[in-house]
C-alpha positions as CSV (number, residue, x, y, z in Angstrom):
1,M,41.6,-35.4,28.1
2,M,40.5,-36.6,24.2
3,D,42.4,-35.2,21.4
4,I,40.9,-35.2,17.6
5,N,43.1,-38.5,17.3
6,E,41.3,-40.1,19.9
7,I,38.2,-39.2,19.4
8,R,38.3,-41.0,15.6
9,E,38.8,-43.5,17.5
10,Y,35.7,-43.4,19.3
11,L,33.2,-42.2,16.2
12,P,32.8,-42.9,12.8
13,H,32.0,-39.7,11.5
14,R,35.1,-38.1,9.3
15,Y,35.1,-34.1,8.2
16,P,33.1,-32.9,7.1
17,F,30.9,-34.4,9.6
18,L,32.8,-34.9,12.4
19,L,31.5,-32.1,15.4
20,V,33.7,-32.7,17.7
21,D,37.5,-31.6,18.3
22,R,38.3,-32.0,22.0
23,V,36.8,-33.5,25.3
24,T,38.3,-31.9,28.6
25,D,36.0,-34.3,30.9
26,L,35.1,-37.3,31.2
27,D,33.3,-38.4,34.6
28,F,32.2,-42.0,34.5
29,E,31.2,-41.9,38.0
30,A,28.9,-39.0,37.1
31,Q,28.7,-40.7,33.6
32,S,29.1,-37.4,32.0
33,I,30.9,-35.7,29.2
34,R,32.3,-32.2,28.2
35,A,33.7,-31.7,24.5
36,Y,34.1,-28.3,22.4
37,K,33.8,-27.8,18.5
38,N,35.2,-24.8,17.6
39,V,32.8,-23.0,14.7
40,S,35.0,-21.6,11.9
41,I,34.0,-19.8,9.5
42,N,35.8,-22.3,6.9
43,E,32.9,-25.0,7.9
44,P,31.7,-25.8,4.6
45,F,27.9,-25.8,5.8
46,F,28.4,-21.5,5.8
47,N,28.5,-21.1,2.0
48,G,25.1,-21.7,1.8
49,H,23.4,-21.3,5.7
50,F,23.3,-18.9,5.5
51,P,26.2,-16.9,3.2
52,A,25.3,-13.4,4.0
53,H,24.3,-14.2,7.7
54,P,25.8,-17.0,8.6
55,I,24.5,-19.6,11.6
56,M,25.4,-23.0,11.9
57,P,22.1,-25.1,11.7
58,G,20.1,-26.3,14.2
59,V,20.5,-29.9,12.9
60,L,24.3,-29.7,13.1
61,I,24.4,-28.4,16.8
62,I,22.2,-31.2,17.2
63,E,24.3,-33.7,15.7
64,A,27.3,-32.6,17.9
65,M,25.5,-33.3,21.0
66,A,24.8,-37.1,19.9
67,Q,28.0,-37.3,18.9
68,A,29.5,-36.2,22.4
69,A,26.4,-38.7,23.3
70,G,28.3,-41.0,21.5
71,I,31.6,-40.7,22.5
72,L,30.3,-41.4,26.0
73,G,28.3,-44.4,25.0
74,F,31.5,-46.3,23.5
75,K,33.8,-45.3,26.7
76,M,31.1,-46.6,28.9
77,L,30.7,-50.1,26.8
78,D,34.5,-50.0,26.8
79,A,34.1,-50.6,23.0
80,K,34.6,-49.0,19.2
81,P,33.2,-48.0,16.0
82,A,36.0,-50.3,14.7
83,D,34.9,-52.9,16.7
84,G,31.9,-53.1,14.9
85,T,29.0,-51.7,17.7
86,L,26.9,-48.5,16.0
87,Y,24.6,-46.8,17.6
88,Y,21.9,-44.4,15.4
89,F,20.5,-41.2,17.2
90,V,16.7,-42.1,16.9
91,G,15.0,-38.6,18.3
92,S,15.1,-35.6,20.9
93,D,11.8,-34.5,23.5
94,K,11.5,-31.1,24.3
95,L,14.4,-29.3,22.4
96,R,14.5,-25.3,22.0
97,F,17.1,-23.5,20.4
98,R,17.9,-20.4,22.3
99,Q,20.5,-18.7,20.9
100,P,22.7,-19.4,17.1
101,V,26.0,-20.3,16.9
102,L,27.9,-17.7,14.4
103,P,31.9,-18.2,13.3
104,G,34.7,-17.8,15.9
105,D,32.3,-19.3,18.4
106,Q,33.2,-22.0,20.7
107,L,30.0,-25.0,21.2
108,V,30.6,-26.0,24.3
109,L,28.8,-29.8,24.1
110,E,27.1,-31.7,28.0
111,A,26.0,-35.0,28.2
112,K,24.7,-36.9,30.9
113,F,23.7,-40.8,30.8
114,L,20.4,-41.5,31.9
115,S,19.0,-44.7,31.4
116,R,19.1,-47.5,29.0
117,K,16.8,-50.3,27.5
118,S,17.9,-52.9,25.6
119,M,20.2,-51.3,22.8
120,I,18.2,-48.2,23.6
121,W,20.5,-45.3,25.5
122,K,18.9,-41.8,27.0
123,F,21.0,-38.9,27.5
124,E,20.7,-35.2,28.8
125,C,22.6,-32.9,26.5
126,R,23.1,-29.4,26.3
127,A,25.4,-27.0,23.6
128,L,26.6,-23.3,25.2
129,V,28.3,-20.7,23.8
130,D,30.1,-18.1,25.8
131,G,28.1,-20.1,29.4
132,K,25.2,-19.4,27.8
133,P,22.3,-22.2,26.8
134,V,22.1,-22.5,22.9
135,C,20.1,-25.8,23.5
């Protein structure tokens, strides 16, 4: 539904911090999104995390979920970062990592809009690999 060129219109992030490669489902009625990050051994973070046993850092998995939620939020507002609209990640509740994300994995990112109070938006997010929850 959204290729990398359109994703770049809705996220201000750029390589190496753009962590959404593709969006396949964007449901305005359900207020949800499904996006993907293809995790390659060539990701710069694998050089140091960890050289002998590369694992995607948990904070980047969280960031990838936040970026997917951000695309959903921008689409719901019918706005883009180029319009001067920005948002910030401010926290998470009840987050637990259940399995590592390794080179070659396809990280599935799901986000659902829950509520909005003034400029604070709340989403429920999850990340999966091979249908199993990562967090």
